[in-house]
C-alpha positions in Angstrom: 99.7 108.5 130.1 103.4 109.4 130.1 103.0 112.1 132.7 100.9 109.9 135.0 103.4 107.0 134.6 106.4 109.3 135.3 104.8 110.3 138.6 104.3 106.6 139.5 107.9 105.8 138.7 109.1 108.4 141.1 106.8 107.1 143.8 108.0 103.5 143.3 111.7 104.3 143.0 112.0 106.7 145.9 109.5 105.2 148.2 109.8 101.4 148.3 107.4 101.2 151.2 103.8 100.2 150.5 101.7 102.7 148.6 98.5 104.0 150.0 96.0 103.4 147.2 92.3 102.8 146.9 91.5 99.2 145.9 90.1 98.8 142.4 86.6 97.4 142.0 88.0 94.8 139.6 89.4 92.2 142.0 89.4 89.1 139.8 92.5 88.5 137.8 93.6 86.3 134.9 97.2 86.5 133.6 98.8 85.5 130.3 102.5 85.8 129.8 106.0 84.5 130.1 108.7 84.2 132.8 108.1 87.7 134.1 104.7 86.4 135.4 105.1 82.7 135.8 104.8 81.7 139.5 104.7 77.9 139.2 103.6 76.6 135.8 107.0 75.7 134.4 108.2 74.7 137.8 105.6 71.9 137.8 107.4 70.3 134.9 109.9 67.7 136.2 112.8 69.0 134.1 112.3 72.5 135.6 111.7 71.5 139.2 114.9 73.3 140.2 112.7 76.5 140.0 111.2 75.3 143.3 114.6 75.5 145.1 116.4 78.6 146.3 117.4 81.1 145.1 114.4 80.6 142.7 110.9 81.0 144.0 108.8 78.8 141.7 109.9 81.0 138.8 112.8 83.0 137.4 113.3 85.4 140.3 113.8 85.1 144.1 110.3 86.1 145.2 106.8 86.8 144.0 106.5 88.2 140.4 104.9 91.6 139.9 101.5 90.2 138.8 101.3 88.2 142.1 102.0 91.4 144.0 99.2 93.0 141.9 96.9 90.2 142.9 97.7 90.7 146.6 96.9 94.4 146.3 93.7 93.6 144.5 92.9 91.3 147.5 92.8 88.2 145.4 95.0 85.2 144.7 97.1 84.4 141.7 97.6 80.6 141.4 99.3 78.7 138.6 96.8 77.1 136.2 98.9 74.1 135.4 96.9 74.1 132.2 99.2 71.9 130.2 98.4 69.0 132.7 95.0 68.8 131.0 93.1 70.3 133.9 93.0 74.0 134.9 93.6 74.7 138.6 94.4 78.4 138.8 94.1 81.8 137.1 97.8 82.3 136.0 98.4 80.9 132.5 101.8 82.6 132.1 104.7 80.1 131.3 108.4 80.9 131.4 109.8 80.8 127.8 106.4 81.6 126.2 106.3 83.7 123.1 103.5 85.8 121.5 104.7 84.7 118.1 104.8 81.0 118.7 102.3 78.2 118.5 103.7 75.8 121.1 101.7 74.5 124.1 103.3 77.2 126.3 102.8 80.2 124.0 100.1 82.9 124.1 97.7 81.3 121.7 97.6 78.1 123.8 97.3 80.0 127.1 94.2 81.9 125.9 92.8 78.8 124.3 93.2 76.8 127.5 91.5 79.6 129.5 88.5 79.8 127.1 88.2 76.0 126.9 88.0 75.8 130.7 85.5 78.6 130.8 83.3 77.0 128.1 84.0 80.0 125.8 83.0 82.7 128.3 85.3 85.3 129.7 83.7 87.0 132.8 83.5 90.7 132.3 84.1 91.4 136.0 87.7 90.3 135.6 90.9 92.1 134.8 92.8 90.3 132.1 96.6 90.9 132.0 98.7 90.2 128.9 102.3 90.6 129.7 104.4 89.0 127.0 106.9 89.9 124.3 110.4 89.7 125.9 111.3 86.4 124.4 110.0 87.5 120.9 112.3 90.5 121.2 115.2 88.3 122.1 114.5 86.2 119.0 114.4 89.3 116.9 117.6 90.6 118.4 119.4 87.4 117.5 118.0 87.0 114.0 120.4 88.1 111.4 117.8 88.0 108.6 115.7 91.1 108.9 112.8 89.6 107.0 112.6 86.8 109.6 112.9 89.3 112.4 110.0 91.4 111.0 108.0 88.2 110.6 108.5 87.5 114.3 107.4 91.0 115.1 104.3 90.8 112.9 103.3 87.4 114.3 103.8 88.5 117.9 101.7 91.6 117.3 99.0 89.7 115.4 98.7 87.0 118.1 98.4 89.6 120.8 95.7 91.3 118.8 93.9 88.0 118.3 94.2 87.2 122.0 92.5 90.5 122.9 89.8 90.1 120.4 89.1 86.5 121.4 88.8 87.4 125.0 86.7 90.5 124.3 84.4 88.5 122.0 84.0 86.0 124.8 82.9 88.8 127.2 86.0 90.4 128.6 86.1 94.2 128.8 88.9 95.1 131.1 92.5 94.6 130.1 96.0 95.5 131.3 98.6 95.1 128.6 102.3 95.5 129.5 104.9 96.4 126.9 108.6 95.4 127.0 111.7 96.8 128.8 114.7 97.7 126.8 116.4 94.5 125.7 119.6 96.4 125.2 120.0 96.9 128.9 119.7 93.2 129.9 122.8 91.6 131.3 122.3 88.8 128.7 122.5 91.3 125.8 125.6 92.9 127.4 127.3 89.5 127.7 126.5 88.6 124.1 127.6 92.0 122.8 131.1 91.5 124.2 131.6 88.7 121.6 129.6 90.1 118.7 130.5 92.2 115.7 127.0 93.6 115.8 126.0 96.4 118.1 123.6 94.2 120.1 122.9 96.9 122.7 121.6 99.2 119.9 119.8 96.3 118.1 118.1 95.2 121.4 116.8 98.7 121.9 115.6 99.0 118.3 113.8 95.7 118.4 112.2 96.6 121.7 111.1 100.0 120.4 109.6 98.3 117.2 107.7 95.9 119.3 106.4 98.5 121.7 105.3 100.9 118.9 103.4 98.1 117.1 101.8 97.0 120.4 100.6 100.5 121.1 99.0 100.8 117.6 97.4 97.4 118.2 95.9 98.5 121.5 94.7 101.8 120.1 93.1 100.1 117.1 91.1 97.6 119.3 90.1 100.3 121.7 88.6 102.4 118.9 87.0 99.6 117.0 85.6 97.6 119.9 85.1 100.2 122.6 87.0 98.1 125.1 88.9 99.3 128.1 92.6 98.5 127.6 95.3 100.0 129.9 98.7 99.9 128.3 101.5 100.0 130.9 104.8 101.4 129.7 107.3 99.0 131.2 110.1 100.4 129.2 109.8 103.8 130.8 109.2 102.3 134.2 112.3 100.1 134.0 114.5 102.9 132.7 113.3 104.9 135.8 114.5 102.1 138.0 117.9 101.9 136.3 118.4 105.7 136.2 117.5 106.1 139.9 119.1 102.9 141.2 121.1 104.6 144.0 118.2 106.4 145.7 116.4 103.1 146.0 119.4 101.4 147.4 120.3 99.3 144.4 124.1 99.0 144.3 124.2 97.3 140.9 121.8 98.1 138.0 123.8 96.4 135.2 124.9 92.9 136.2 123.2 89.6 137.0 123.5 88.4 140.5 122.9 84.7 139.7 123.5 82.7 136.5 120.5 80.8 135.2 123.0 79.3 132.7 125.5 77.9 135.2 123.2 77.8 138.2 125.7 79.6 140.4 126.2 83.1 141.8 128.4 85.5 139.9 131.6 86.3 141.9 130.3 89.9 142.6 127.1 88.6 144.2 125.7 86.2 146.7 122.4 85.6 148.5 123.1 88.4 151.0 123.6 90.9 148.2 120.8 89.9 145.9 118.3 92.5 147.1 120.8 95.2 146.2 120.8 94.0 142.5 118.3 95.1 139.9 118.8 91.9 137.9 118.3 88.4 139.5 119.9 86.6 136.5 120.9 87.4 132.9 117.3 88.3 131.9 115.0 88.7 134.9 114.7 91.3 137.7 114.9 90.6 141.4 111.9 90.4 143.7 112.5 93.9 144.9 112.0 95.2 141.3 109.0 93.0 140.9 107.5 94.5 144.1 108.0 98.0 142.8 106.4 97.0 139.5 103.5 95.3 141.2 102.6 98.5 143.0 102.9 100.5 139.8 100.6 98.1 138.0 98.1 98.4 140.8 98.4 102.2 140.6 97.6 102.0 136.9 94.6 99.9 137.4 93.3 101.9 140.4 93.5 105.2 138.6 91.4 103.9 135.7 88.8 102.2 137.9 
C-alpha cells in the first residue's frame, strides 16, 4: 500500500489539476467523522452558525472538505444528515468536534447509531462507508499528562472504531474506506502550545499519532481477516507529510502556520483572504480547501484502484 500511496502523493502534490481516473462502481457514500469531513452538521447549530459565513464554508475550512470532493468524483452528493435534529436528511454524519472515544451525541457511536436507526438496521452493501475520525482523540491524548488516561483514550477510540465497523458490516455493509491521522506534532496548534510548554509537545503529538495509527491498522487487519470484509486504509499521515515536504512545487508558500484563527476569529498578520490558497493550514488545526481538494482526489484514487 505504501508504494501505491507514494505514487498518488506525487501525482496530487505536483499536479493540482484534475486527475483522469476511472469512476469506481461504488457511487453511493456514507461518511462518519469529525471536522475534517463535516460540511454543515455543526453549522446548523445556532451557536456555530458563524461556520456559514466567510472565510468558513459550512465547516472548518474555506471550501468543500475532501469527502465532498470524493463524492463529486464518485458522481454523487454528500449532504449533511442533521441527524441530531431527530430526522436524518443526508448521508454525511460527520460532526466537527467528534471523537471516536466519546459517547456524546456528536461522537462516532452516535453517528453510526443514527444511521442504522434511520436505515431500520440495514446498511446497503452497494455503498462505500467512510470512517475518518481520530484527530480530536489524539489531541486529547497529547494534552493528557496521565499516561494511563491517555492510553485509555487510545483504547476506547480503537475499540469504538472496531465496533462501528462490525456494526455496519453485520448490518450488511461490505465496503469501507478508513482514514488514519496526520501527524499532530505538525499542526500549528501543537506548535503554538509547545512554545509555552515544558513538555516536547511536537514529539508527543507525533508519538500519540503513531500509536493511534498503528492500533487502527491492527484493528482493520483483524476485521478484514475475521470477517472477510473489504476495508481500504488510507494513510493520511504519509499523504500529509508529502504535502508538507513538497509545499513549494505545489505553490504553497507556507506549510507551518495557520492563516486564520478559529480562536480569535481573525486572520493572522501574515495572512489574509487573498493569501489563503497559498497556505497549507486554514486555521490552527484544519487544512485549506486546496489541501482538501488534493486529498479528495487521493481518496478517489484509492477507491478506484480497489474497485
